[in-house]
C-alpha positions in Angstrom: 49.1 -2.2 -3.7 48.2 -3.6 -0.4 45.4 -6.1 -0.1 42.9 -6.0 2.3 42.5 -9.1 4.6 39.0 -9.6 6.6 39.3 -11.9 9.2 36.1 -12.8 11.0 35.7 -13.5 14.9 34.3 -16.7 16.5 31.5 -18.3 14.9 31.8 -16.0 12.1 32.4 -16.3 8.3 33.3 -13.9 5.7 29.6 -12.8 5.6 30.5 -10.8 8.5 32.0 -8.4 6.1 29.5 -8.8 2.7 29.2 -5.0 2.7 32.3 -4.1 3.4 34.0 -6.2 1.3 31.8 -5.5 -1.8 32.4 -1.7 -1.6 35.8 -1.7 -1.1 36.7 -4.9 -3.2 35.9 -1.9 -6.4 39.4 -0.3 -5.4 41.3 -2.7 -3.2 42.1 -6.5 -3.9 40.6 -8.3 -1.1 41.2 -11.6 0.7 39.1 -13.2 3.2 41.0 -15.1 5.7 40.5 -18.8 6.7 39.8 -19.0 10.6 38.5 -23.2 10.5 40.4 -26.0 11.7 42.9 -24.5 13.7 43.4 -24.3 18.0 45.5 -21.1 17.9 45.5 -17.3 16.6 49.0 -17.6 15.8 48.4 -20.5 13.4 45.2 -18.7 11.9 47.8 -15.5 11.3 50.7 -17.4 9.7 48.0 -18.8 7.5 47.3 -15.3 6.3 50.9 -14.4 5.8 51.3 -18.0 3.6 48.1 -17.3 1.7 48.7 -13.8 0.8 51.7 -12.3 -0.7 53.0 -9.0 -0.5 51.6 -5.9 1.6 48.3 -6.3 3.8 46.1 -4.4 5.7 44.2 -6.9 8.3 40.6 -6.1 9.5 39.5 -8.5 12.0 36.6 -8.4 14.2 37.1 -9.8 17.6 39.0 -13.1 17.5 39.8 -11.5 14.1 41.0 -8.8 16.0 43.4 -10.9 18.0 44.8 -12.2 14.9 45.3 -8.8 13.2 47.4 -8.2 16.4 49.1 -11.2 16.0 50.2 -10.4 12.6 51.4 -7.1 13.6 53.7 -8.9 16.1 54.8 -11.7 13.6 55.1 -9.6 10.4 54.7 -5.9 11.1 56.9 -5.0 7.8 54.3 -7.0 5.7 51.6 -4.6 7.3 51.0 -1.4 5.7 48.2 -0.5 8.2 45.7 -2.1 10.4 42.3 -2.2 11.6 41.4 -4.0 14.7 37.4 -4.0 15.6 35.2 -4.6 19.0 38.3 -6.7 20.4 40.8 -6.3 23.2 44.6 -6.7 23.9 44.6 -8.5 27.0 44.3 -12.4 27.7 41.0 -13.9 29.2 41.2 -13.9 32.8 40.4 -17.2 35.2 36.5 -16.3 34.8 36.6 -15.7 31.3 38.6 -19.0 30.9 36.3 -21.0 32.6 32.9 -19.5 30.8 34.2 -20.4 27.3 35.3 -24.3 28.5 31.5 -24.3 30.0 30.4 -23.3 26.5 32.5 -25.7 25.0 30.9 -28.6 27.4 27.6 -27.5 26.7 28.3 -27.7 22.9 29.9 -31.0 22.9 26.9 -32.8 24.9 24.6 -32.2 21.8 23.3 -28.2 22.8 25.4 -26.5 19.8 22.4 -24.8 18.5 21.1 -23.7 22.2 24.8 -22.5 22.6 24.6 -19.8 19.7 21.2 -18.8 20.3 22.2 -18.1 24.3 25.3 -15.9 22.6 23.2 -13.9 20.0 22.1 -11.1 22.4 26.1 -10.9 23.4 26.8 -10.6 19.6 23.8 -8.0 19.0 22.4 -5.2 20.2 18.9 -5.5 21.9 16.9 -3.6 19.0 18.5 -6.1 16.5 17.4 -9.5 18.3 13.9 -9.4 16.4 15.7 -7.9 13.3 16.2 -11.1 10.6 18.3 -9.2 8.5 20.9 -8.9 11.5 19.7 -12.0 13.4 19.4 -14.3 10.9 22.4 -13.6 9.2 24.2 -14.2 12.4 22.6 -17.4 13.2 23.1 -19.0 9.8 27.0 -17.8 10.1 27.3 -19.9 13.8 25.7 -22.6 12.3 27.8 -22.9 9.1 31.2 -22.8 11.1 29.7 -25.6 13.5 30.6 -27.1 16.8 34.0 -28.2 16.0 35.2 -25.1 14.9 33.6 -23.3 18.0 35.7 -25.6 20.2 38.9 -25.3 18.3 38.2 -21.1 17.9 37.5 -21.0 21.7 40.6 -22.6 22.4 42.6 -20.4 20.5 41.1 -17.7 22.2 41.9 -18.9 25.7 45.7 -19.6 24.8 46.3 -16.3 23.0 48.8 -13.6 24.4 48.8 -10.2 25.7 49.3 -7.6 22.7 49.9 -4.6 24.4 53.2 -4.7 23.9 52.7 -5.3 20.1 50.5 -2.2 20.3 53.2 0.1 21.8 55.9 -0.9 19.3 53.5 -0.1 16.5 54.3 2.7 14.2 52.2 2.4 11.1 48.6 3.8 10.8 46.0 1.9 12.8 42.6 2.2 13.4 40.3 1.0 16.2 36.3 0.6 15.7 33.7 -0.5 18.2 29.8 -0.9 18.5 28.6 2.1 21.2 26.4 -1.2 22.8 28.8 -3.6 22.8 29.1 -5.3 26.2 31.8 -8.4 25.1 34.2 -5.7 24.4 33.0 -2.4 25.9 34.3 0.8 23.9 36.6 1.6 26.7 38.6 -1.9 25.9 39.0 -0.3 22.7 39.7 3.1 23.4 42.5 1.5 25.6 44.1 -0.3 22.8 43.9 3.4 20.7 45.4 5.1 23.6 48.3 2.3 23.7 48.9 2.7 20.0 51.1 6.0 18.6 48.9 8.1 15.7 46.1 5.9 16.6 42.2 6.6 15.0 39.5 5.7 17.0 36.0 5.2 15.9 32.5 4.4 18.0 29.5 3.3 15.8 26.0 4.3 16.8 23.6 1.7 18.2 25.5 -1.3 17.1 26.6 -4.2 19.5 29.5 -6.4 18.9 29.1 -6.7 15.5 28.7 -3.4 13.3 29.7 -4.6 10.5 26.3 -6.2 10.1 24.1 -4.0 12.7 25.6 -0.6 10.6 27.2 -1.8 8.0 27.3 1.6 6.2 28.8 3.3 8.8 31.7 1.3 8.9 32.0 1.3 5.3 32.4 5.3 5.4 34.7 4.9 8.3 36.9 2.0 6.8 36.9 4.0 3.3 38.1 7.2 4.8 40.8 5.6 6.8 42.1 3.8 3.8 41.8 7.1 1.8 43.9 9.0 4.5 46.5 6.4 4.0 
């Protein structure tokens, strides 16, 4: 039996997958990856490998997707399948790295809560901004992760590798999922990963932004359940 490893994105915690881990945990062993205290994607992936024995299926969203792809590169024999959500396989360009560095500097000058509030419209679709069941949950996660880990995680993201070679070499089941209204990693980015991967499945979650696990949790759970059952 494989273990499902849920891997959250930047500034997010295990609560990102609360609905999915609860539903799927009835049938599969579940592990929530640690993504704090480290400044590289490789270190996050290695910690998963150290913390969980046996076969795994990583389920990573955004930064968690970067960790999932790094697991596929480092230890493909340990993975029974993989799920990548609202992420991409490319490295950051200069403009994106500059933007991330500016956010780090802003957060280090006592503006951390302002930084996280400003990021919220990028995380969730506009119609969820006034929904406390979505917006408040996301804000609580960002405050829990905190400023120091924000800096570490942004550094890890800025220094990640391109993973399209990993995708082209991948020969096991894979699911690529994205919110229809995601502006951080638009659907075409995720579709490009699916197109580069043999035998992949692609799912678009309607009316969701960058965090469909919170915005449309039931739809995500149905997609994950169907993928796992096909295995």
